[in-house]
Each structure stands twice: as structure tokens, then as C-alpha cells.
C-alpha positions as a printed Julia matrix, in Angstrom:
106×3 Matrix{Float64}:
 -170.85   -34.44  -92.85
 -173.78   -36.04  -94.66
 -177.28   -35.27  -93.43
 -179.41   -38.32  -92.49
 -182.26   -39.14  -94.86
 -185.33   -41.01  -93.64
 -187.94   -42.73  -95.77
 -190.66   -45.36  -95.28
 -191.55   -48.49  -97.19
 -194.51   -50.36  -95.8
 -194.04   -50.88  -92.06
 -190.31   -50.17  -92.16
 -188.59   -46.84  -91.64
 -185.12   -46.49  -93.16
 -182.52   -43.92  -92.16
 -179.5    -43.49  -94.42
 -176.36   -41.63  -93.39
 -173.77   -41.8   -96.16
 -173.19   -45.44  -97.02
 -174.76   -46.72  -93.77
 -178.41   -47.66  -93.49
 -180.49   -48.28  -90.36
 -183.8    -50.12  -90.53
 -186.58   -49.74  -87.96
 -189.76   -51.79  -88.07
 -192.85   -49.87  -87.05
 -196.0    -51.58  -85.87
 -197.29   -53.6   -82.98
 -194.33   -55.02  -81.01
 -196.59   -57.81  -79.73
 -197.58   -58.91  -83.23
 -197.72   -62.66  -83.51
 -195.57   -64.61  -85.95
 -197.11   -65.71  -89.26
 -200.19   -67.9   -88.99
 -200.08   -71.5   -90.23
 -202.09   -70.45  -93.29
 -199.18   -68.24  -94.41
 -196.36   -70.38  -93.0
 -195.99   -73.82  -94.59
 -195.34   -76.74  -92.22
 -193.09   -79.55  -93.36
 -193.12   -82.71  -91.27
 -190.33   -85.2   -91.69
 -190.59   -88.97  -91.67
 -190.45   -89.03  -87.87
 -193.63   -86.89  -87.59
 -195.8    -88.86  -90.01
 -196.98   -91.21  -87.26
 -198.74   -89.37  -84.39
 -197.91   -90.06  -80.75
 -200.84   -90.86  -78.45
 -200.92   -89.08  -75.09
 -203.52   -89.22  -72.33
 -201.67   -87.2   -69.67
 -200.01   -83.79  -69.67
 -197.71   -81.84  -67.36
 -196.81   -78.16  -67.74
 -193.66   -76.56  -66.33
 -192.98   -72.84  -66.58
 -190.35   -70.19  -66.08
 -190.46   -66.49  -67.02
 -188.8    -67.27  -70.37
 -190.37   -70.52  -71.48
 -193.15   -73.01  -70.96
 -192.46   -76.73  -71.25
 -195.28   -79.15  -72.02
 -194.75   -82.86  -71.39
 -197.19   -85.14  -73.2
 -197.27   -88.59  -71.63
 -199.02   -91.94  -71.82
 -200.36   -93.36  -68.57
 -201.01   -97.08  -68.98
 -203.61   -98.77  -66.74
 -202.24  -100.37  -63.54
 -198.92   -98.47  -63.76
 -197.61   -96.13  -61.08
 -196.09   -93.61  -63.5
 -196.7    -92.13  -66.94
 -194.11   -92.3   -69.7
 -193.28   -88.98  -71.41
 -193.77   -89.36  -75.16
 -193.01   -85.81  -76.24
 -191.61   -82.65  -74.65
 -192.23   -79.25  -76.25
 -190.6    -76.01  -75.08
 -192.14   -72.72  -76.24
 -192.34   -69.04  -75.44
 -195.15   -67.84  -73.17
 -196.67   -65.93  -76.12
 -196.81   -69.07  -78.25
 -198.28   -71.03  -75.33
 -201.05   -68.44  -75.02
 -201.75   -68.69  -78.73
 -201.8    -72.5   -78.49
 -204.26   -72.41  -75.58
 -206.62   -70.18  -77.58
 -206.4    -72.48  -80.61
 -207.07   -75.56  -78.43
 -210.05   -73.9   -76.76
 -211.48   -72.97  -80.15
 -210.96   -76.52  -81.48
 -212.63   -78.0   -78.37
 -215.65   -75.69  -78.8
 -216.11   -76.85  -82.37
 -216.54   -80.47  -81.27
């Protein structure tokens, strides 16, 4: 039987047994995904025109957070949802920090 061989490259640890290879990623398991500076954003034709919202509702479950952005017109009993975004709780926390920072800079 072939003895397993382990070696590291950067944050990854590889273990090879014969022709099979196992990869383990070392590091912080709570590391955030790439930042916008390193991850290019590409908006399509439908995102070129922004949507105005003056009301927000947040719904949550253990697995996701849903944010409804709505427009509440004067003299109307209800607001119309313009956009609904579902995200992970970790991304929602990151978004709240970014919004707080942007609001402070005003």
C-alpha cells in the first residue's frame, strides 16, 4: 500500500495517496468572500437604471435574510415592493457595516 504524502502550497494542504489527491483549505473558516475591489461587478442592461425606494422591510430565518425595498407613495395605504434581495446572514452583517460606514461619511 502507498504511504500518504502531505504538502502545503499557500493556504492549502494536499494529501496524496497513490493517484488520489485530497485538498484541505487552512485558514479562517469565517473569512469573508472577496471584496468588491478584487471582485469585478458586471451590471446588465436591467441594472443601469436605479430603483428608488423610501421604505424597507426585513424578514429573517436562520439560513437567510430577505430585504424588501419598497416605494411608499403619499396618500396610499400600502407600499409597492420594487426589489427583493435574499442573502446569507454573514453577507447581511457585512452590508450593514458598509451602510453604517457610508452613512458616517455623509
